[in-house]
C-alpha angles and dihedrals in degrees: 000000000000131000092259091053091048091051090051093058119108116239090257093049088050089050091055091047093052094043093047087083091061126085094234101044097168096044092046097047098062097082093045098052124109109269092248092052095051090078096045119112115265090245090061092047090050088058089060090052094046091050090055090048091049090053088054093243095118119044105220092192091056090050090051092048090051090052092049091048089052092050091050090049090051091050090051091051091048091051091050090051091052091049091048091051091048092051092047089052092052095251117148119251114262 
């Protein structure tokens, strides 16, 4: 994407572009949307996101990998918490 293309984005398109680097793109984008778009139905907002993906400006596979990495990290943290609780309760390690 060039400078001219970036400048041509609407505020809401820009919000999706910026938030596409986050794990939770849809949750993170709400506060950055144009005021008029904040009240639009999710289906309409998804059309903005899909148009950016179709242009090749957001890599949907990268976004999916980020989400999977986050889920794996969360599972690892959950397992560690369970092990910590078990040790604190005097249970032997498995």
